[in-house]
N, C-alpha and C positions, 0 to 999 in steps of 0.2 A: 504494500500500500504506500502511496506517496504521502508526503508531509501534509498534515491537516491541522496540527496543533503547535502553536507558538506560546511559550511561557516567558513572560517578560517581567524582569525584576525592576522594581522602582525604589527610589530612595525618597528622602524628605524633600528633594528638589522637584519631585513630581515629573510630569511629562517633559518639562523644559530640559531636563538633564539627560534625556535619552537621545540616541542618534536618529537622524531623519529617516534612515532606512527602517528602523524599528517602529517609528511613528506610522510609517506607511502600512505596516502590517495591521495596525488598528483600523486604519481607514478602509482596508480591503476585507476585514474580517466579517463573517456572517454573524458570529456570536462572540461576545466578550464576557468572560466570567471572572468574578473577583469579589473581594469584600466591598461592602457598600461604600466605605470611605474612599476606596480606590476607583470604583466606578464613578463616583461623584466628580472625579477629575475630568472625565470625558464629557460631562454636561456643563462644565464651566465655560465662560465666554472666551477663555484663552485656548480651549481645547481644539484640536484639529477636527474637522468634520468627519463624522462616521455615521453610517446607517445601520450599524450592527445592533443586534438585539443585546441589550445590557442585562446580564443575568447575575444576581447575587448568588454566591455559592452557598450551598446548603451545609448544614451540620447535622449529625456528626460526620466524620470522614467517610464512612461507608456510603452515606447519602450523597456526598459530593462526588465520590468516584462513580456512582451510578449515573449521576447527572452528566459527567464528562463522557462516560461510555455511550450515553444516548446521542451525543454529538459526533461520535466517531465518523470520520470521513468527510465532515463538513468543515469549512474554514473557521477555526476557533482560536481565540486568544485567551490565555489565562493571565490576569494581572496578579503578581505576587510582590514580595518585598525582598530587597537585597539580592543575594545569590540563591535562586530557587533550588539549586542542587546541594546547598549546605544546610542540612536540617530543614529543608523546605519542601514544598509540594512537588517540586521537580524531581526530587529523589524518589518519591513514591511513584510518580507517573512514568519515570524512566524504567522502572522495573515492570510496569504494567503494559507498556506499549513497545513495539519494535523501534529501534533507533532511527529508522528512516521515516517514522511517523511524526516525530516531534523535533522541535528546535528550541534551544534555551538561550535567552538573551539576558545575561546577568548584569546586575548593578553591584558595586562594592558591598560586601556583606557587612552585617553588624559586627562580626568578628574582626574584619579588616579595619573598619572605622575605629573600633575600640582599641585594637592593637596600635594603631597610629597615634591615638591620643595618649596611650600609656607608654609609647616608645618601646614596645615589646616586639621583638622579631617573632613572627607567627610560627616559624619552624621550631621554636623552643617553647611553645605554649600548648597546653592541653585544652581542647575545645569540647564542650559538652552542652547538650540541650537539656534544661530542666523545665522547659515550657510544656506544661501538661504532663510532666513526668515526676517521679518521686525525687525529692531533693537528696535522698540517700544515695543516688547515683554518683554523688561527689566523692564518696569514700575512697575508691581506688586511686583517685588523683591527688589526695591529700598526702603529700610527701614533702620533706624538708627542701626548701628552695624551689619547689615547683610553682609554676604560674598557670592559672586557670582562667579561661574566659567561658562564661556560662550564659546561655539564653535563659530567660526567666518567665514565670507565669504572671506574677504580680508582686506587690510589696512583701507578701508573706514568704517568697522564696529567699530573700535576703535574711529575713529573721531566722528561718530554719537553717540556712547555711551558717550563719553566725553561731547558732547553738551547737551545730555539729563540730565546727572548728574549735570552739571552747571545750567541748566534751572530749575531743581528741588530743587536747594539749597544744592546740594551734591558735589560742586566743590572741596572740600578738600578730597574727597575720593581718596584712593590710587589705581591707575590702574596699573596692571602689565601685560605685554605681554610676554608670554612664547613661544618662537619659536623653531621649530624643536626638540621637546622634545625627548630625548633618542638618538639623533644623535651626532656625534663629533662636529658639528657646532651649538649645542644648545646655545641659547642666551636668556637672561632675561632682560627686560627693565621696570623700574618702575618710576612713578611720579604721582603727584596729577592730578586729572582730569582737573582742570583749567589751568594746564601748560603742558598737555600731548603733546608730540611731536612724530609723527609717522615716522620721517625720519630714525629712528634706528630699525624699525621693518619691517618684510617682510609680505607676504600674508598667511603664514602658522603658526598660533599661537593660543594658548588658551588665552582668556582674563580673568584675575582675578580682581575682584573689591571688595575692602574693604570699605563698605559704611560709610561715615562720614557726618552727617547733621549739618548745621548751625541751630541755635535756631529757626529761623523764617521759616524753611523749613516745608511745609505742610506735615502732616502725612497721607499717603494714602495706608493703608494696604489692602490686598485682601479680607478682611471680608466685608460683605455687610453693607452699610450705609455711603458711602462717603459724605463729606459735599456738600450741594447744590451748593456752589460756585465753586466746582471742575469742574462743567459742564458749557459749553456754552449753554445758553438757552434763550428763550423769556419769561421765568417765568412759562411756562406750562410744568412742569416736576413732576414726582412722588417724593414728598418731602422725605427728608432723613429718618425720622422715619418710615413713611409708606413704603418706599422702602425697608428698612431692614426687615420689617415684611413680605413684599411681596416675597422677595428672600427666606426667611426662609420657606414660604409656598410652593414655587416652588421647593425647595430642589435640587439645582444643584449637579451633580455628574460627574465623569470623562467621557468625550466623549459624554455627553448628548446634545441634540439639543433643543433650545428654539425658539418658534415663539413669537416675541414681536409685537402684532397687534395694530397699532396706537402708534408707538414708541415715538413720540414727539422728544425729544433731545437724545433718546437712552439710558437713564440712567439705566433702568432695564436690557436691553440686555447686556450692558457693564458690569454691576455688575455680571451678570450671568457668562459671559465669564471669568472674573477675579476670580470667586469663586471656580472653579474646574479645574483640569488638563484636557486640550484638550476639554473643554466645548465649544460648538458652539452655535451661535445664528443667526437668521435672523430678521432684523428690518424692519417692513412694515410701510411706512409713505408716505403720498401723498403731503404734503406741501414742496415746493422747499427749503425754508429757513431752515426748520427743517432737511431736508435731509443733507444739508451742515453742520448743527450743529452736527448731528450724526457722520459724517465722521471726523470732528475735534475732537470730544470727544473720539471716538474710538482710534484715533492715540495718543492723549495726555494722555490717561489713560490705555494704554496697552492692547487694544482689537483690534489689526489691522486685525484680521481674521473675524471680524463681517461682515456679508453679509447684504447689504442694498438694499431693494427693493422699488422702487418708484411706485406710482399709487394707485388706489383704492384698499383697502385691499382685498375685495371679489374677485377681478380679480387677484391680485398679488399672493395670496396664492395658486392658482390652480397649481397643478403638482409640488409643492415644496416637498423636502424631508420630510418624516414623522417625526413630532415632538415628543419629549419625554415630553415636557411641553409647555403650551401656556399661555401667559399673555395678557389679554384684558384690556387695560388701557383707551381706547377711544371707542366711539360708542358701549357702552356695551348693549344698548337696541335694537340693530339691530339683529333681530331674524335670518335673512338669513345669516348674517355673523357668528353668534354664531353656527348655525347648520353646516355651512361649516367647522368651526374650530373643532367642536365636532366629525364630521365624520373623519377628517384628523388625529386627535389625536390617538396615538397608545393605545391599551388596557393596562391598568395600568398607563397610563400617567396622568399628573396633569394639571388642568386648574384653573387659578386664575383670577378673575375679580374684579376690583375695581370700585365702583360706587360712585359718589357724587351728582347725580341728582335724582329726584324722579322717572323719567322714568327708569333710570338705576337700581335703587333699586327695583322697581316693577318687572322688568325683572328678576333680580336675585332671588327674592322671588318665582316667578312662576317656574323658572327652578329648584330651590331647592326642591319644592314640587314634581317635576317630577323625578329628578335625585339624590336628596340627597346631601350629602356633609356637609361642615361647613360654617356658616356665623358668622362673627364678625363685630362689629362696632368699628372703631378706631377713638377716639376723642383725639386731642392733643391741648394743650394750650402752647403758647410761651410768653416769657417775653416781655412786652411792657411798655409804659408810658402813663399815662393820666395826663397832667399837670406836676406837680412835683412828682407824685406818680407812683410807679411801680405796674403793673397789669399783670395777666396772661390772654392773649387774645386768645380765642378759634379760631382754624382754622376750615375750613369746615370738617365736619365728613365724614369719608370714610367707606362705607359698603363693606366688602371684603368677597368674596365667593371662597372657595376651593372645588373642586370636583375631584375625581379620577375616571377615566373611567373604567368600569368593563371589 
């Protein structure tokens, strides 16, 4: 299909700031879709003439996508803001339609304008959207010396971000709200997180955070192997060193989905989500107390998108989205559960099982004979004391099996 959809990014300068060739697209369009405040630009006395049908876009997103689908094949323009491909509607539509159906005409994004005001090189900045998303998504980016630019929902985003920074030991971080960037009434307000006052900011701003940690602040990078005490647990969790090895074998990548079957406190699923952009996970757990722990850990460690499924795993996994990877940390010897997981796993997907019992080990060895893969024994000793003497005390050995589905 030939091009029928143009997505035009606008800034505070409105139509006057875009190129003549882009303006011509508006004049020739059959339909122009956008927020009402953007469509109003086309009805002003300074606007170029257009006979297009001006259509406010609908909400929620599913309704708006259906609205655009109905226009497919007819000359259509969508008015957006900034760079439509940077946390904008262009990113969604680029996945929905073939590349030859759409063209994108960007304007400098809010991130670019904010970085220019802050004098921050963008290649050294973490960018995240908190617009309509949980503020807890900030957690993986809160690191000593890191700089963050975040899109926001409203004034409450800055309040919640400041609370998170203070709780994490980053209360001395400089927070800057950059409002109405590029407009005559642009305003910039800065202060340390522990003293941040939202009375001088509006609801339209980019939040800049220059992270400063106190010496006692825990270091929680997005790399696998968070300290065990970073998780709320009843003691039954995949321990740090084994967890790091497990995540390495699972090999997270952008957008991939993990099933964590018998999730415990959710440590493996949470580390998976933190390890790769847009990685997703479903944690299957039947114990009510552990379900509450998973929810607490997901919020506190920056995995608010983690999906939690309660009940018996064999029943819970039915009809769930096809996983790219599966981790079996509990009930490893259950053949019926393994068979269901193996059938559900996509071709090329990875399954990792950790066993500490003889029954679990025997099941792994038998499956290895049938399906192949890799088996390793992980034996770890930790520092302890016997009387006045220091010793290395062994932990329970873990037999780990990795298999890739043909």
